[in-house]
ZAVO-765292 format. One record per residue (C-alpha): x, y, z. Coordinates in steps of 0.5 Angstrom, whole numbers, padded with zeros to 4 digits. Example, Ala and Ser with C-alpha at 12.3 -4.5 7.8 and 13.67 -1.06 7.14 Angstrom:
<site><xx>0025</xx><yy>-0009</yy><zz>0016</zz></site>
<site><xx>0027</xx><yy>-0002</yy><zz>0014</zz></site>
***
This chain:
<site><xx>-0007</xx><yy>-0014</yy><zz>0028</zz></site>
<site><xx>-0015</xx><yy>-0011</yy><zz>0028</zz></site>
<site><xx>-0019</xx><yy>-0010</yy><zz>0022</zz></site>
<site><xx>-0023</xx><yy>-0003</yy><zz>0023</zz></site>
<site><xx>-0030</xx><yy>-0006</yy><zz>0022</zz></site>
<site><xx>-0032</xx><yy>0002</yy><zz>0018</zz></site>
<site><xx>-0027</xx><yy>0006</yy><zz>0014</zz></site>
<site><xx>-0024</xx><yy>0007</yy><zz>0008</zz></site>
<site><xx>-0019</xx><yy>0001</yy><zz>0007</zz></site>
<site><xx>-0017</xx><yy>-0005</yy><zz>0011</zz></site>
<site><xx>-0009</xx><yy>-0004</yy><zz>0011</zz></site>
<site><xx>-0005</xx><yy>-0010</yy><zz>0013</zz></site>
<site><xx>0002</xx><yy>-0008</yy><zz>0014</zz></site>
<site><xx>0008</xx><yy>-0013</yy><zz>0013</zz></site>
<site><xx>0015</xx><yy>-0011</yy><zz>0013</zz></site>
<site><xx>0018</xx><yy>-0013</yy><zz>0007</zz></site>
<site><xx>0026</xx><yy>-0014</yy><zz>0006</zz></site>
<site><xx>0030</xx><yy>-0014</yy><zz>0000</zz></site>
<site><xx>0035</xx><yy>-0019</yy><zz>-0002</zz></site>
<site><xx>0042</xx><yy>-0020</yy><zz>-0006</zz></site>
<site><xx>0042</xx><yy>-0026</yy><zz>-0010</zz></site>
<site><xx>0050</xx><yy>-0027</yy><zz>-0010</zz></site>
<site><xx>0052</xx><yy>-0030</yy><zz>-0017</zz></site>
<site><xx>0053</xx><yy>-0038</yy><zz>-0017</zz></site>
<site><xx>0059</xx><yy>-0038</yy><zz>-0021</zz></site>
<site><xx>0064</xx><yy>-0032</yy><zz>-0020</zz></site>
<site><xx>0070</xx><yy>-0032</yy><zz>-0026</zz></site>
<site><xx>0077</xx><yy>-0029</yy><zz>-0025</zz></site>
<site><xx>0077</xx><yy>-0023</yy><zz>-0030</zz></site>
<site><xx>0084</xx><yy>-0020</yy><zz>-0030</zz></site>
<site><xx>0085</xx><yy>-0013</yy><zz>-0028</zz></site>
<site><xx>0083</xx><yy>-0009</yy><zz>-0022</zz></site>
<site><xx>0076</xx><yy>-0010</yy><zz>-0020</zz></site>
<site><xx>0071</xx><yy>-0005</yy><zz>-0021</zz></site>
<site><xx>0065</xx><yy>-0005</yy><zz>-0016</zz></site>
<site><xx>0058</xx><yy>-0006</yy><zz>-0018</zz></site>
<site><xx>0054</xx><yy>0001</yy><zz>-0017</zz></site>
<site><xx>0049</xx><yy>-0001</yy><zz>-0011</zz></site>
<site><xx>0042</xx><yy>0001</yy><zz>-0013</zz></site>
<site><xx>0039</xx><yy>0006</yy><zz>-0010</zz></site>
<site><xx>0032</xx><yy>0007</yy><zz>-0007</zz></site>
<site><xx>0026</xx><yy>0006</yy><zz>-0011</zz></site>
<site><xx>0021</xx><yy>0012</yy><zz>-0013</zz></site>
<site><xx>0014</xx><yy>0013</yy><zz>-0012</zz></site>
<site><xx>0010</xx><yy>0010</yy><zz>-0018</zz></site>
<site><xx>0015</xx><yy>0004</yy><zz>-0018</zz></site>
<site><xx>0012</xx><yy>-0002</yy><zz>-0018</zz></site>
<site><xx>0013</xx><yy>-0010</yy><zz>-0015</zz></site>
<site><xx>0012</xx><yy>-0014</yy><zz>-0020</zz></site>
<site><xx>0012</xx><yy>-0021</yy><zz>-0017</zz></site>
<site><xx>0007</xx><yy>-0023</yy><zz>-0012</zz></site>
<site><xx>0008</xx><yy>-0024</yy><zz>-0005</zz></site>
<site><xx>0004</xx><yy>-0026</yy><zz>0001</zz></site>
<site><xx>0002</xx><yy>-0020</yy><zz>0006</zz></site>
<site><xx>0001</xx><yy>-0025</yy><zz>0012</zz></site>
<site><xx>0008</xx><yy>-0028</yy><zz>0012</zz></site>
<site><xx>0012</xx><yy>-0024</yy><zz>0018</zz></site>
<site><xx>0017</xx><yy>-0018</yy><zz>0016</zz></site>
<site><xx>0023</xx><yy>-0023</yy><zz>0017</zz></site>
<site><xx>0022</xx><yy>-0028</yy><zz>0013</zz></site>
<site><xx>0019</xx><yy>-0025</yy><zz>0007</zz></site>
<site><xx>0024</xx><yy>-0022</yy><zz>0002</zz></site>
<site><xx>0021</xx><yy>-0017</yy><zz>-0002</zz></site>
<site><xx>0022</xx><yy>-0018</yy><zz>-0010</zz></site>
<site><xx>0027</xx><yy>-0014</yy><zz>-0014</zz></site>
<site><xx>0025</xx><yy>-0007</yy><zz>-0013</zz></site>
<site><xx>0027</xx><yy>0001</yy><zz>-0014</zz></site>
<site><xx>0031</xx><yy>0001</yy><zz>-0020</zz></site>
<site><xx>0033</xx><yy>-0006</yy><zz>-0021</zz></site>
<site><xx>0031</xx><yy>-0009</yy><zz>-0028</zz></site>
<site><xx>0025</xx><yy>-0012</yy><zz>-0025</zz></site>
<site><xx>0021</xx><yy>-0007</yy><zz>-0023</zz></site>
<site><xx>0024</xx><yy>0000</yy><zz>-0027</zz></site>
<site><xx>0018</xx><yy>0005</yy><zz>-0029</zz></site>
<site><xx>0012</xx><yy>-0001</yy><zz>-0030</zz></site>
<site><xx>0006</xx><yy>0000</yy><zz>-0035</zz></site>
<site><xx>0004</xx><yy>-0007</yy><zz>-0034</zz></site>
<site><xx>0001</xx><yy>-0011</yy><zz>-0029</zz></site>
<site><xx>0003</xx><yy>-0011</yy><zz>-0022</zz></site>
<site><xx>0002</xx><yy>-0013</yy><zz>-0015</zz></site>
<site><xx>0003</xx><yy>-0006</yy><zz>-0012</zz></site>
<site><xx>0005</xx><yy>0001</yy><zz>-0012</zz></site>
<site><xx>0011</xx><yy>0005</yy><zz>-0008</zz></site>
<site><xx>0007</xx><yy>0011</yy><zz>-0006</zz></site>
<site><xx>0012</xx><yy>0014</yy><zz>-0001</zz></site>
<site><xx>0020</xx><yy>0013</yy><zz>0000</zz></site>
<site><xx>0021</xx><yy>0016</yy><zz>0007</zz></site>
<site><xx>0028</xx><yy>0018</yy><zz>0008</zz></site>
<site><xx>0029</xx><yy>0017</yy><zz>0016</zz></site>
<site><xx>0024</xx><yy>0012</yy><zz>0018</zz></site>
<site><xx>0023</xx><yy>0011</yy><zz>0026</zz></site>
<site><xx>0027</xx><yy>0005</yy><zz>0028</zz></site>
<site><xx>0024</xx><yy>-0002</yy><zz>0029</zz></site>
<site><xx>0025</xx><yy>-0006</yy><zz>0035</zz></site>
<site><xx>0029</xx><yy>-0011</yy><zz>0033</zz></site>
<site><xx>0027</xx><yy>-0016</yy><zz>0039</zz></site>
<site><xx>0020</xx><yy>-0015</yy><zz>0037</zz></site>
<site><xx>0022</xx><yy>-0017</yy><zz>0030</zz></site>
<site><xx>0025</xx><yy>-0023</yy><zz>0032</zz></site>
<site><xx>0020</xx><yy>-0025</yy><zz>0037</zz></site>
<site><xx>0014</xx><yy>-0024</yy><zz>0033</zz></site>
<site><xx>0011</xx><yy>-0030</yy><zz>0029</zz></site>
<site><xx>0006</xx><yy>-0025</yy><zz>0025</zz></site>
<site><xx>0009</xx><yy>-0019</yy><zz>0022</zz></site>
<site><xx>0011</xx><yy>-0013</yy><zz>0026</zz></site>
<site><xx>0007</xx><yy>-0007</yy><zz>0026</zz></site>
<site><xx>0012</xx><yy>-0001</yy><zz>0022</zz></site>
<site><xx>0013</xx><yy>0005</yy><zz>0027</zz></site>
<site><xx>0012</xx><yy>0010</yy><zz>0021</zz></site>
<site><xx>0005</xx><yy>0006</yy><zz>0019</zz></site>
<site><xx>0001</xx><yy>0013</yy><zz>0020</zz></site>
<site><xx>0005</xx><yy>0016</yy><zz>0015</zz></site>
<site><xx>0005</xx><yy>0010</yy><zz>0010</zz></site>
<site><xx>-0002</xx><yy>0010</yy><zz>0011</zz></site>
<site><xx>-0003</xx><yy>0018</yy><zz>0010</zz></site>
<site><xx>0001</xx><yy>0017</yy><zz>0003</zz></site>
<site><xx>-0004</xx><yy>0012</yy><zz>0001</zz></site>
<site><xx>-0010</xx><yy>0016</yy><zz>0003</zz></site>
<site><xx>-0006</xx><yy>0022</yy><zz>-0002</zz></site>
<site><xx>-0004</xx><yy>0017</yy><zz>-0007</zz></site>
<site><xx>-0011</xx><yy>0014</yy><zz>-0009</zz></site>
<site><xx>-0015</xx><yy>0021</yy><zz>-0009</zz></site>
<site><xx>-0018</xx><yy>0021</yy><zz>-0003</zz></site>
<site><xx>-0020</xx><yy>0027</yy><zz>0001</zz></site>
<site><xx>-0014</xx><yy>0029</yy><zz>0007</zz></site>
<site><xx>-0012</xx><yy>0035</yy><zz>0010</zz></site>
<site><xx>-0005</xx><yy>0036</yy><zz>0009</zz></site>
<site><xx>-0003</xx><yy>0031</yy><zz>0014</zz></site>
<site><xx>-0006</xx><yy>0025</yy><zz>0010</zz></site>
<site><xx>-0012</xx><yy>0025</yy><zz>0016</zz></site>
<site><xx>-0018</xx><yy>0022</yy><zz>0012</zz></site>
<site><xx>-0024</xx><yy>0026</yy><zz>0011</zz></site>
<site><xx>-0032</xx><yy>0024</yy><zz>0010</zz></site>
<site><xx>-0032</xx><yy>0025</yy><zz>0002</zz></site>
<site><xx>-0041</xx><yy>0026</yy><zz>0003</zz></site>
<site><xx>-0042</xx><yy>0028</yy><zz>0010</zz></site>
<site><xx>-0043</xx><yy>0021</yy><zz>0013</zz></site>
<site><xx>-0039</xx><yy>0016</yy><zz>0008</zz></site>
<site><xx>-0032</xx><yy>0014</yy><zz>0006</zz></site>
<site><xx>-0030</xx><yy>0010</yy><zz>0001</zz></site>
<site><xx>-0030</xx><yy>0003</yy><zz>0001</zz></site>
<site><xx>-0023</xx><yy>0001</yy><zz>-0002</zz></site>
<site><xx>-0020</xx><yy>-0006</yy><zz>-0002</zz></site>
<site><xx>-0013</xx><yy>-0004</yy><zz>0000</zz></site>
<site><xx>-0006</xx><yy>-0006</yy><zz>0004</zz></site>
<site><xx>-0001</xx><yy>-0003</yy><zz>0006</zz></site>
<site><xx>0007</xx><yy>-0007</yy><zz>0006</zz></site>
<site><xx>0013</xx><yy>-0004</yy><zz>0007</zz></site>
<site><xx>0021</xx><yy>-0005</yy><zz>0005</zz></site>
<site><xx>0028</xx><yy>-0003</yy><zz>0007</zz></site>
<site><xx>0034</xx><yy>-0003</yy><zz>0004</zz></site>
<site><xx>0038</xx><yy>-0010</yy><zz>0002</zz></site>
<site><xx>0044</xx><yy>-0012</yy><zz>0006</zz></site>
<site><xx>0048</xx><yy>-0009</yy><zz>0000</zz></site>
<site><xx>0045</xx><yy>-0002</yy><zz>0000</zz></site>
<site><xx>0045</xx><yy>-0002</yy><zz>0008</zz></site>
<site><xx>0053</xx><yy>-0003</yy><zz>0007</zz></site>
<site><xx>0053</xx><yy>0003</yy><zz>0003</zz></site>
<site><xx>0049</xx><yy>0007</yy><zz>0008</zz></site>
<site><xx>0042</xx><yy>0007</yy><zz>0006</zz></site>
<site><xx>0037</xx><yy>0007</yy><zz>0011</zz></site>
<site><xx>0031</xx><yy>0009</yy><zz>0008</zz></site>
<site><xx>0023</xx><yy>0006</yy><zz>0008</zz></site>
<site><xx>0019</xx><yy>0004</yy><zz>0003</zz></site>
<site><xx>0011</xx><yy>0004</yy><zz>0003</zz></site>
<site><xx>0007</xx><yy>0000</yy><zz>-0001</zz></site>
<site><xx>0000</xx><yy>0000</yy><zz>-0003</zz></site>
<site><xx>-0003</xx><yy>-0007</yy><zz>-0006</zz></site>
<site><xx>-0010</xx><yy>-0010</yy><zz>-0007</zz></site>
<site><xx>-0012</xx><yy>-0013</yy><zz>-0001</zz></site>
<site><xx>-0013</xx><yy>-0021</yy><zz>-0002</zz></site>
<site><xx>-0018</xx><yy>-0025</yy><zz>0000</zz></site>
<site><xx>-0015</xx><yy>-0031</yy><zz>0005</zz></site>
<site><xx>-0020</xx><yy>-0036</yy><zz>0004</zz></site>
<site><xx>-0019</xx><yy>-0036</yy><zz>-0003</zz></site>
<site><xx>-0013</xx><yy>-0032</yy><zz>-0005</zz></site>
<site><xx>-0006</xx><yy>-0034</yy><zz>-0001</zz></site>
<site><xx>-0002</xx><yy>-0028</yy><zz>-0004</zz></site>
<site><xx>-0004</xx><yy>-0020</yy><zz>-0006</zz></site>
<site><xx>-0008</xx><yy>-0019</yy><zz>-0013</zz></site>
<site><xx>-0005</xx><yy>-0018</yy><zz>-0019</zz></site>
<site><xx>-0008</xx><yy>-0012</yy><zz>-0023</zz></site>
<site><xx>-0007</xx><yy>-0008</yy><zz>-0029</zz></site>
<site><xx>-0007</xx><yy>-0001</yy><zz>-0029</zz></site>
<site><xx>-0004</xx><yy>0005</yy><zz>-0024</zz></site>
<site><xx>-0007</xx><yy>0006</yy><zz>-0017</zz></site>
<site><xx>-0005</xx><yy>0014</yy><zz>-0017</zz></site>
<site><xx>-0013</xx><yy>0017</yy><zz>-0017</zz></site>
<site><xx>-0016</xx><yy>0011</yy><zz>-0017</zz></site>
<site><xx>-0022</xx><yy>0014</yy><zz>-0014</zz></site>
<site><xx>-0023</xx><yy>0018</yy><zz>-0019</zz></site>
<site><xx>-0021</xx><yy>0014</yy><zz>-0025</zz></site>
<site><xx>-0023</xx><yy>0007</yy><zz>-0022</zz></site>
<site><xx>-0017</xx><yy>0003</yy><zz>-0024</zz></site>
<site><xx>-0017</xx><yy>-0003</yy><zz>-0023</zz></site>
<site><xx>-0024</xx><yy>-0002</yy><zz>-0022</zz></site>
<site><xx>-0026</xx><yy>-0010</yy><zz>-0021</zz></site>
<site><xx>-0022</xx><yy>-0011</yy><zz>-0015</zz></site>
<site><xx>-0022</xx><yy>-0005</yy><zz>-0011</zz></site>
<site><xx>-0029</xx><yy>-0006</yy><zz>-0009</zz></site>
<site><xx>-0033</xx><yy>-0011</yy><zz>-0006</zz></site>
<site><xx>-0040</xx><yy>-0014</yy><zz>-0010</zz></site>
<site><xx>-0043</xx><yy>-0018</yy><zz>-0005</zz></site>
<site><xx>-0049</xx><yy>-0013</yy><zz>-0003</zz></site>
<site><xx>-0054</xx><yy>-0016</yy><zz>0002</zz></site>
<site><xx>-0055</xx><yy>-0023</yy><zz>0004</zz></site>
<site><xx>-0057</xx><yy>-0026</yy><zz>-0003</zz></site>
<site><xx>-0051</xx><yy>-0022</yy><zz>-0006</zz></site>
<site><xx>-0046</xx><yy>-0026</yy><zz>0000</zz></site>
<site><xx>-0050</xx><yy>-0033</yy><zz>-0003</zz></site>
<site><xx>-0049</xx><yy>-0032</yy><zz>-0010</zz></site>
<site><xx>-0041</xx><yy>-0029</yy><zz>-0010</zz></site>
<site><xx>-0038</xx><yy>-0030</yy><zz>-0003</zz></site>
<site><xx>-0032</xx><yy>-0027</yy><zz>-0004</zz></site>
<site><xx>-0034</xx><yy>-0021</yy><zz>-0007</zz></site>
<site><xx>-0030</xx><yy>-0020</yy><zz>-0013</zz></site>
<site><xx>-0033</xx><yy>-0016</yy><zz>-0018</zz></site>
<site><xx>-0031</xx><yy>-0020</yy><zz>-0024</zz></site>
<site><xx>-0037</xx><yy>-0026</yy><zz>-0022</zz></site>
<site><xx>-0044</xx><yy>-0024</yy><zz>-0024</zz></site>
<site><xx>-0047</xx><yy>-0021</yy><zz>-0018</zz></site>
<site><xx>-0054</xx><yy>-0016</yy><zz>-0017</zz></site>
<site><xx>-0050</xx><yy>-0011</yy><zz>-0011</zz></site>
<site><xx>-0044</xx><yy>-0007</yy><zz>-0010</zz></site>
<site><xx>-0041</xx><yy>-0003</yy><zz>-0004</zz></site>
<site><xx>-0039</xx><yy>0003</yy><zz>-0006</zz></site>
<site><xx>-0038</xx><yy>0007</yy><zz>0001</zz></site>
<site><xx>-0038</xx><yy>0006</yy><zz>0009</zz></site>
<site><xx>-0039</xx><yy>0010</yy><zz>0015</zz></site>
<site><xx>-0041</xx><yy>0010</yy><zz>0022</zz></site>
<site><xx>-0045</xx><yy>0015</yy><zz>0025</zz></site>
<site><xx>-0042</xx><yy>0020</yy><zz>0031</zz></site>
<site><xx>-0047</xx><yy>0018</yy><zz>0037</zz></site>
<site><xx>-0052</xx><yy>0023</yy><zz>0034</zz></site>
<site><xx>-0059</xx><yy>0019</yy><zz>0031</zz></site>
<site><xx>-0060</xx><yy>0022</yy><zz>0024</zz></site>
<site><xx>-0066</xx><yy>0021</yy><zz>0020</zz></site>
<site><xx>-0065</xx><yy>0015</yy><zz>0014</zz></site>
<site><xx>-0068</xx><yy>0021</yy><zz>0009</zz></site>
<site><xx>-0062</xx><yy>0025</yy><zz>0010</zz></site>
<site><xx>-0057</xx><yy>0018</yy><zz>0010</zz></site>
<site><xx>-0060</xx><yy>0016</yy><zz>0003</zz></site>
<site><xx>-0059</xx><yy>0023</yy><zz>0000</zz></site>
<site><xx>-0052</xx><yy>0023</yy><zz>0002</zz></site>
<site><xx>-0052</xx><yy>0016</yy><zz>-0001</zz></site>
<site><xx>-0055</xx><yy>0018</yy><zz>-0008</zz></site>
<site><xx>-0050</xx><yy>0023</yy><zz>-0008</zz></site>
<site><xx>-0044</xx><yy>0020</yy><zz>-0007</zz></site>
<site><xx>-0045</xx><yy>0014</yy><zz>-0011</zz></site>
<site><xx>-0047</xx><yy>0019</yy><zz>-0017</zz></site>
<site><xx>-0039</xx><yy>0022</yy><zz>-0015</zz></site>
<site><xx>-0036</xx><yy>0015</yy><zz>-0015</zz></site>
<site><xx>-0039</xx><yy>0012</yy><zz>-0021</zz></site>
<site><xx>-0039</xx><yy>0018</yy><zz>-0026</zz></site>
<site><xx>-0046</xx><yy>0015</yy><zz>-0029</zz></site>
<site><xx>-0049</xx><yy>0021</yy><zz>-0032</zz></site>
<site><xx>-0057</xx><yy>0020</yy><zz>-0031</zz></site>
<site><xx>-0055</xx><yy>0014</yy><zz>-0026</zz></site>
<site><xx>-0063</xx><yy>0016</yy><zz>-0024</zz></site>
<site><xx>-0065</xx><yy>0014</yy><zz>-0031</zz></site>
<site><xx>-0061</xx><yy>0007</yy><zz>-0032</zz></site>
<site><xx>-0068</xx><yy>0002</yy><zz>-0030</zz></site>
<site><xx>-0065</xx><yy>-0004</yy><zz>-0028</zz></site>
<site><xx>-0060</xx><yy>0001</yy><zz>-0022</zz></site>
<site><xx>-0062</xx><yy>0002</yy><zz>-0016</zz></site>
<site><xx>-0058</xx><yy>0007</yy><zz>-0010</zz></site>
<site><xx>-0058</xx><yy>0003</yy><zz>-0003</zz></site>
<site><xx>-0057</xx><yy>0005</yy><zz>0004</zz></site>
<site><xx>-0056</xx><yy>0000</yy><zz>0010</zz></site>
<site><xx>-0055</xx><yy>0002</yy><zz>0017</zz></site>
<site><xx>-0054</xx><yy>-0004</yy><zz>0022</zz></site>
<site><xx>-0053</xx><yy>-0004</yy><zz>0030</zz></site>
<site><xx>-0047</xx><yy>-0006</yy><zz>0033</zz></site>
<site><xx>-0050</xx><yy>-0013</yy><zz>0033</zz></site>
<site><xx>-0050</xx><yy>-0013</yy><zz>0026</zz></site>
<site><xx>-0058</xx><yy>-0012</yy><zz>0026</zz></site>
<site><xx>-0061</xx><yy>-0009</yy><zz>0021</zz></site>
<site><xx>-0064</xx><yy>-0002</yy><zz>0022</zz></site>
<site><xx>-0071</xx><yy>0000</yy><zz>0019</zz></site>
<site><xx>-0073</xx><yy>0006</yy><zz>0023</zz></site>
<site><xx>-0074</xx><yy>0013</yy><zz>0020</zz></site>
<site><xx>-0069</xx><yy>0015</yy><zz>0024</zz></site>
<site><xx>-0062</xx><yy>0012</yy><zz>0025</zz></site>
<site><xx>-0059</xx><yy>0011</yy><zz>0032</zz></site>
<site><xx>-0053</xx><yy>0015</yy><zz>0034</zz></site>
<site><xx>-0048</xx><yy>0009</yy><zz>0034</zz></site>
<site><xx>-0051</xx><yy>0006</yy><zz>0026</zz></site>
<site><xx>-0046</xx><yy>0003</yy><zz>0022</zz></site>
<site><xx>-0047</xx><yy>0005</yy><zz>0015</zz></site>
<site><xx>-0046</xx><yy>0002</yy><zz>0008</zz></site>
<site><xx>-0048</xx><yy>0005</yy><zz>0001</zz></site>
<site><xx>-0048</xx><yy>0002</yy><zz>-0005</zz></site>
<site><xx>-0052</xx><yy>0000</yy><zz>-0012</zz></site>
<site><xx>-0056</xx><yy>-0006</yy><zz>-0013</zz></site>
<site><xx>-0058</xx><yy>-0008</yy><zz>-0019</zz></site>
<site><xx>-0064</xx><yy>-0013</yy><zz>-0022</zz></site>
<site><xx>-0061</xx><yy>-0016</yy><zz>-0028</zz></site>
<site><xx>-0054</xx><yy>-0019</yy><zz>-0026</zz></site>
<site><xx>-0047</xx><yy>-0015</yy><zz>-0027</zz></site>
<site><xx>-0040</xx><yy>-0017</yy><zz>-0029</zz></site>
<site><xx>-0036</xx><yy>-0011</yy><zz>-0027</zz></site>
<site><xx>-0035</xx><yy>-0006</yy><zz>-0022</zz></site>
<site><xx>-0039</xx><yy>0001</yy><zz>-0023</zz></site>
<site><xx>-0033</xx><yy>0005</yy><zz>-0019</zz></site>
<site><xx>-0031</xx><yy>0011</yy><zz>-0024</zz></site>
<site><xx>-0034</xx><yy>0008</yy><zz>-0031</zz></site>
<site><xx>-0037</xx><yy>0014</yy><zz>-0033</zz></site>
<site><xx>-0039</xx><yy>0014</yy><zz>-0040</zz></site>
<site><xx>-0036</xx><yy>0007</yy><zz>-0040</zz></site>
<site><xx>-0042</xx><yy>0001</yy><zz>-0042</zz></site>
<site><xx>-0045</xx><yy>-0001</yy><zz>-0036</zz></site>
<site><xx>-0042</xx><yy>-0008</yy><zz>-0036</zz></site>
<site><xx>-0048</xx><yy>-0013</yy><zz>-0036</zz></site>
<site><xx>-0047</xx><yy>-0021</yy><zz>-0034</zz></site>
***
């Protein structure tokens, strides 16, 4: 699946199928049999409380208990994902493609699920869920993934045919086989900063990549990427890009008087399509952009939505 070089998030799609575990030792009970109630669909805000591998083909990976099952009722603690939308009448899958695929089959309702994630975490968007720049040229960069869940066989027999869209945090394939576990809801995460230490990447610049190669913000680092962008073909003055980056960093961190914190510096970088850094006063129209914060003193946490909370110096 194609990974977008610039944008708000990395969205990895895997269809997650629910399963029903049968009783291992059935007992004969006198009297008339009573069918056990079939759980209904999950609700927005419900959590996935067991880990999963986002790269597993949809036909083989069973979603841990969800919806109104006991494992995920309305959770308030740690989780691996959250239901952001439930589509009552989803588009049909290409069943042959699902059976033949060696990787996850794209979800026909992918665009609807992506729009739901955008709204859920608090990104600026139009009524249709189309992402908007938050500050002229910039889209906040969050490490988000997308998974989906459909009814179990028992639920399908009962006439259910919904599709649940699930937001999760993007795993790091080099070091993490499954999606990260996190505390606190992703609801309005762009404003609250929850869970900030795994939402953004903290390995700004060549030195940052060497010192903190996986980019997790809980590890000591000296730079954090908060937003990215791409020019629309028209050149823009570096000063204008730096000014818009400065404004956005203030919005995303919520730190009052950020410029007065002598160790912190707002950083804007531009590269051409080949990855070469652009240092001219006017940035060409096909440039890719990054906006963030660098520090002369090591940090051990993200600055996203930190507000008046003490800065997490290492």
